[in-house]
N, C-alpha and C positions, 0 to 999 in steps of 0.2 A: 493807291497811292498811298494811302496810311499802315496798308500791310507791307508794301516796298518799305515805309522809312520806319515800322516796329521790326522788318528781318533782320535788318541792316545796322539798326540800333543792338538788337541781340549779337549777334556778330564780333558788334563793336565791342560791347561788353562782356562777352566770354573773351577775345581776345586781352583786354585789357584787365581782364581776372588773371587773364592763366598767366601775361606777364607780369602781372605783383607776385607772382606762386612761382616763377624763372625768370631771374633776372637775366638771364643772357641771350645774346644776338638771337639763338633760337629760336627763342619764344615771338619773337620779330618776323621771324621769317616764316614759319606758320600760320601767325595771322594775317601776313600776308598771303600764302597760299589760295586758304580759306576763302580772300576776298578775292583772289584770282579765281578759284575754281568756280566760285557762284557766279560771279562776273559772267566767264565761259557757259556755265552751265543754264546759265539762267536763274533765278530765284524758284522758280517753278515748284522744287523740293520743298522748300520751305513753306510758300506760299498754300502747297498741299496739306501739311502740318498745322499750320494755322488755321486754316478755314475747315479743315475737319475738328479738329479740338475745340472752336471756337461755334460752332454749328450746331457741334454733337451733341455739347453740355450745354447751351443754353439758347441755340437757335440766333445771336449773331454775333460776328465781329466785333473789336473794338472800332472797326470805322461806323459800321451799322449803331451799336449803341452811343455813340454820339451824335449822329444824323436822324435817331428815332427814328428805324427801322430795323426790321430781323426776316428772317426767313423761317416760312409756314409750311407743314404738307397742306398741298393745295386742296386736298381731300377734305381734312378734317379741322387745316386750321391752325392744329395743336403744333408741339417741339415736330422737327423733323428728325425721322428715324436715324439712327446710328448708319444705314446701308444708305439713306437718303445722304447723309451727311458725308459722307465718303465719296461717295459717286458723285457728288456736288461738287466737293472739293477737288477731284482727281479732274473732274473736266473742265471746270475754269484754274485750276493751278498745274498743270501736269504741262501743259502747251507751253506753259511762258516759259519753259526750260528753251526750246528753241530759240536761239538769241532773233530775233529781231519778227521773226516771221511768228512766234509766238505772240509778241503785242501785237501784231496787225493781227490775228485772231482773235485775241480779246475786243478790241477795237469791232471788229466786222459782225462780233457776237453782240457786243451796247449797240447796234444800229440798227439788227433785226429784231431789237429786241423791240423796237417800234411801230413792228411787222406785226403781236401780239396784241389779240384787245386788251388782256389782260399786262402789257408789256411784260411780260416775261422774255429773258435772254434764252436762246437754244438750250442750253446747260439746266435754264431751270422747270422748261418743258419736259424737255429728257428724262428728267427725274423724279419731277410731280413735285416740283416746292412753288412756292411762290412768293415776293418781297413784299411785308404790307409795313404801314405806319403804326408805330405804336403810338397808343394814346396814354398819357398821361394823367 
């Protein structure tokens, strides 16, 4: 949910910034086209980039940081590799490109996490990552 709000906020900020630069009606049309395109295609590509960037650079998205959790390599306990970050982001974010069905897949993945002894979702098991609490 936080990723969705972040992505929506980023698109809104970019749209407002663009409209300040170009005050014609075409800038509002551009913003409307961006929002409609993201709605129809889903937020998958934005979620992919968001997850990949934050997991690849620190092991945690903004939402995970707020909750005091992060993603680690299941074997080493260290920060996930770039390859793991890309694969995890792709397996989690890109299915959400499919309207409705993508959200259903995420729900199913969340429920399947409870079948794993470490409570890992299928995308974590496949990539070799684990979500852990950060001790402060």
